N, C-alpha and C positions, 0 to 999 in steps of 0.2 A: 293401732291395736295389733296385738300379736296372737295368732292362732297356732296352736300346736295340736296336730291330729295324729293320734296314736293308731296305727293301722298296719295291716298285713300287705296292703297294696298302695304304697306311697305314690307310684307313678299315676295311678288312676285318679288320686286326689289332686295332685299337683297339675296334671294336664287339664282336669275339669275346672280348676279354679284360676287358671293362668290366662284366661281370655276375657274379652268384653270389659265390662265395668270393673270387675274385681282385678283383672290383670292390669288395667290402667292404674288402679289405686296402689297396687303392689309396686309398679314401676315408679310411681310418684313418691313412694316411701310412706304412704298413709296407712297401708296395711302390710303385715308380714305374715306369711303362711308357711309353716314348716310341717312337713310330713315326717313323723318319727316311725321308722320301721321296727315294729315289735320283734321281728325275727332277728334283728341285730343284737338283741338282748337275751337270746336263747343260750343256755349252757349246754345244749345238745349239739354234738358234732355235726349233725345234719340240719341244724337250725330249726328243729322241730319245736312247735309251740303248743301242740294239742295232745290230748290223751283221752282215754275212755273215761266216762263219768262213773263215779262210785254208785253202786245200786243198780247199774245196768241201764239200758235204754238205747235208743237209736242215736247214731251220730257220735261226734267227738266234741270235746270241750276245750276251750282255750285255757291254758294253765296260768296260775297266778303269778309265778316268778317272772317270766319275761314281760308281762304286762306291768307289773310293779316296777321292775327295773327301768323300763322305758319311761314310765311316769316319773320315777325318781331322777332320771337323767335331766329331764326338763326342770324339775324343782331345784336341783342343785345348780343348774346354770343360771336361773333367774333369781335364786336366793329367797324364794318364798313358795308357798303352796297356793297356786291360783285355783279358781273354780274349775272343777273337772266334770264335764257333761258326758254321761253315757247315753248314747242314742240307742233306744231299745223300744220294742212294742209295749213293754211293761211300764213305760214312763208316762208322765203327764203330757197332755197334748200341747205341742209347740204352737205358740200364738204370737201375734204381733207385739203384744205386751211383753212376752218373754224375750223377744228379740231386742226390744228397747232396754230391758233390764240387763241382758248380757252385754249390750253395747257400751255400758258404763264401765266395764272391766278393762284393765290395761292388757291383761293376758287371759286367754281362755284355752283350756285343754279339752279336746273332744276325743272320746274313746270309742273306737269302732269294733264291735264284736263280729264274730264269724262262727261258722259251724253251728253248734247248738247253744252257743253263748260263752260266757266267761265264768270261771271259778268264783263263786259267791264271796269268798274270803277277801279277794283283792278288791272287789267292788265295795265291800264294806269299809275297806281301808282308804280308798282314794276318791271315790265318787261323791260329788256334792249335789248333783242334779241328774235326775232320770227323765229323759225327754223322748217323746214319740212324735213322729211326723204324720201318723195316721194309723188306723186300725187294720194293718196288713203287715205281712212279714216279707222282708227282703233277704237276699242271699248274704248280705253283709251290711255293716253300718256306714260304709263309705258314702253312698248316695245320700243317706239321711244327714250325715255330718256336713256334706257339701251344701245341702239345703239350709241348714242352720247357719253356716258361715255366710252364705249369700244374703239371707234375711238380716242377720246381725250387721253385716258390713254396710248395708244400706242406711243404717242408723248412725254410722260413724261420720262425724263432720268431715266434709271434704271429699267423700267417696262419690256422691252423686254430683253430676254437673250442676244441677239446680236443686239445692238442699230442700227447697219447698216441696219437691216431689215426694220426699219421704214422709211428709206430714199432711199430704192431701190426697191420699189414696185409700184403697179398700182397708177396712178394719179400724181406721181411725175413728174413735168415738163409737165403735161398734156399728158402723155403717159401711156399706159397700160404696165404691167410688161411682160417681155419676158417669154417664156415657160421654165419650169424647169424639170429636170430629176434626177432620183436616180437609185440605183441598182435594178435589174440586168442590164447589158448593153444591153441585148435584151429581150424583153417581147412580147409574141404573135406575133413574126415576126417583131416587131418594134424596131429599133435600136436607141441608143442614138446618136445624131449628132457627127460626128467625131471630130469637132473642140473642143467640150467639153472634149474630152479624150486626147487632144494634149498636155495639160499643158502649152500652149502658151497663157499667160494671156492677152496680147494685142489683139490677134485675137479673144479670147473669149469675150472680152469687145466690140469689134466691132460687132461681131455676135449678141450679146445680144441687143445692141442698134438697129441694123437693124431689129431684130425680134420684138422689141417693136414698131418700126415704122410701120411694116407690120400689126401687130396685131391691133394697134390702127386704122389704115386706114380701116381695115376689119370690126372691131366691134364697134368702136366709132369714126367715121370720124369727128364728131363735136369737139372732143377733139383735134384732129390733127390740126385743123384750128387755135387753140390757142397755139400750141406748138412752141417753138423756135428751128428751124432747121438751120443747116449750109447750104450753097449753094450746097456743095457736097452731103449732105443728100437729099436735094430737088431733085437734078438731078438724084440721085440713085433711089429714089422712082418713078420718072417719067418713068424710064426705066423698072421697075419691073411690 
């Protein structure tokens, strides 16, 4: 899968995504991440990409022309218009389901805003998806774009060492992941639950499912309302 990140700070993006799991996937040729410097497409002799907004107001606005030309350079190279995601607080909330959907694409463009945002006209021209990673404002879209790339990359076959990990964690089926334990069996007086030491895979599976239900009810009851539970699970929860 290929990611093209349109940004004013390409070094920030590349350095942040070139380590750990993502870096290994890049080295293995499973992922390709390219940071496209929007300033390279400025027609201003000082590579300026911002100007004052019409109608007044605080701050500066990214101009349409350099953003459009940066996007167009990607489109012309790959020969088609891929999905273009603008990371913005005004977008819909990014979810695991959205990550799965984006992971089915061969190419994905992510657009990072700065200053007070981007000229609306170019957004109307190139953006297919408006995505927010939360109800707060960052100084730029780079961190948000990196979050999206990381989450989407986990869904790409071959990126995770154990592909099962991507399908047995929080938010799968609208449930949070069950608690996990490693060695030693006892640490500071706290013991690993006996069922995990039993070797009885069916009982372990049941325990993990129940723990997911309990943890979701405690920490994210909003998710539990959307989860699909059996009648037995619903009755069990009501008794606990």
